[in-house]
C-alpha positions as CSV (number, residue, x, y, z in Angstrom):
1,X,65.9,55.0,54.6
2,X,65.5,56.8,57.9
3,X,66.7,60.4,58.4
4,X,67.6,61.8,61.7
5,X,67.0,65.3,62.9
6,X,69.2,67.0,65.4
7,X,67.1,70.1,65.7
8,X,65.3,68.8,68.8
9,X,68.4,67.8,70.8
10,X,70.1,71.1,69.8
11,X,67.2,73.1,71.0
12,X,67.2,71.4,74.3
13,X,71.0,72.0,74.7
14,X,70.5,75.7,73.8
15,X,67.8,76.1,76.4
16,X,69.9,74.4,79.0
17,X,72.8,76.6,78.2
18,X,70.7,79.8,78.4
19,X,69.3,78.6,81.8
20,X,72.7,78.0,83.2
21,X,74.0,81.3,81.9
22,X,71.2,83.3,83.5
23,X,71.8,81.4,86.8
24,X,75.5,82.2,86.8
25,X,74.8,85.9,86.4
26,X,72.4,85.9,89.3
27,X,74.8,83.9,91.4
28,X,77.1,86.8,91.9
29,X,77.3,87.4,95.7
30,X,75.5,90.5,97.0
31,X,78.7,91.7,98.6
32,X,80.3,92.2,95.2
33,X,77.3,94.1,93.9
34,X,77.9,97.1,96.2
35,X,79.1,100.4,94.8
36,X,82.8,100.5,94.5
37,X,85.1,102.9,96.3
38,X,88.0,104.6,94.6
39,X,91.4,103.4,95.8
40,X,92.6,107.0,96.0
41,X,89.8,107.7,98.5
42,X,91.0,104.8,100.7
43,X,94.7,106.0,100.5
44,X,93.7,109.6,101.3
45,X,91.4,108.7,104.2
46,X,92.8,105.5,105.6
47,X,91.5,106.2,109.1
48,X,88.0,106.7,107.9
49,X,88.0,103.4,106.0
50,X,90.0,101.3,108.5
51,X,87.9,98.3,109.5
52,X,85.3,99.0,106.9
53,X,84.1,96.5,104.2
54,X,84.5,98.0,100.7
55,X,84.4,97.0,97.0
56,X,87.2,98.1,94.8
57,X,87.7,97.4,91.1
58,X,90.7,97.7,88.8
59,X,93.5,95.8,87.0
60,X,95.8,93.3,88.7
61,X,99.2,95.0,88.4
62,X,101.3,92.5,90.3
63,X,100.5,89.1,91.8
64,X,102.1,86.6,94.1
65,X,103.3,83.5,92.3
66,X,101.0,81.3,94.4
67,X,98.1,83.7,94.1
68,X,97.8,84.6,97.7
69,X,98.1,88.4,97.3
70,X,98.0,91.0,94.4
71,X,98.2,94.7,93.8
72,X,95.1,96.3,92.3
73,X,95.1,99.6,90.4
74,X,91.9,101.4,89.5
75,X,93.5,104.3,87.7
76,X,93.3,106.5,90.8
77,X,95.8,104.5,92.9
78,X,97.2,101.1,93.7
79,X,96.5,99.0,96.8
80,X,97.8,95.7,98.2
81,X,95.1,93.0,98.5
82,X,95.9,90.0,100.8
83,X,93.6,87.0,100.3
84,X,95.6,84.4,102.2
85,X,94.0,85.2,105.6
86,X,90.7,84.0,104.2
87,X,92.3,80.7,103.0
88,X,91.9,81.1,99.2
89,X,94.1,82.0,96.3
90,X,93.5,83.0,92.7
91,X,95.1,81.7,89.5
92,X,97.7,83.9,87.7
93,X,95.6,86.8,86.3
94,X,98.1,89.8,86.1
95,X,96.7,92.4,83.7
96,X,93.1,91.3,84.1
97,X,90.2,93.3,85.7
98,X,89.2,92.3,89.2
99,X,86.4,93.3,91.6
100,X,87.3,92.8,95.3
101,X,85.2,92.8,98.4
102,X,87.2,93.0,101.6
103,X,88.2,94.8,104.8
104,X,90.5,97.9,104.8
105,X,93.3,97.5,107.3
106,X,96.7,99.0,107.8
107,X,100.0,97.2,107.8
108,X,103.4,98.9,108.4
109,X,101.6,102.3,108.1
110,X,100.1,101.4,104.6
111,X,96.5,100.8,103.9
112,X,95.7,97.4,102.4
113,X,92.6,95.2,101.9
114,X,92.0,91.8,103.3
115,X,90.1,90.3,100.4
116,X,87.1,88.1,101.2
117,X,85.8,87.7,97.6
118,X,87.4,88.4,94.2
119,X,85.6,88.3,90.9
120,X,87.7,88.0,87.8
121,X,85.9,87.6,84.5
122,X,82.9,85.4,85.3
123,X,84.6,83.6,88.2
124,X,84.2,84.4,91.9
125,X,86.9,83.2,94.3
126,X,86.3,83.1,98.1
């Protein structure tokens, strides 16, 4: 009677999983690794930030049904993030933490961010 061992194949799968996990962590775009700016700083100094690329992080308070814009709150303030101009959307993620890289602009006298990249959980959308 032959007995089979699954230890070898399991070890190979485990090593492959660890290799993929470490690759994913290093695959985060450099832009999202920048130091974040407080939303309250952008709101208080919109002319200083206008046209600048920034990283903001916070919770998604409100989101478009099709995922083309959302409102982000970092505890110091809330800002509208429009991602449609860059031709991507995000799935419904209200209440989740997000990290956004984008350009500060002003629309109807209010500062907003045109998002170029959004990281939610382990996923990067761009």
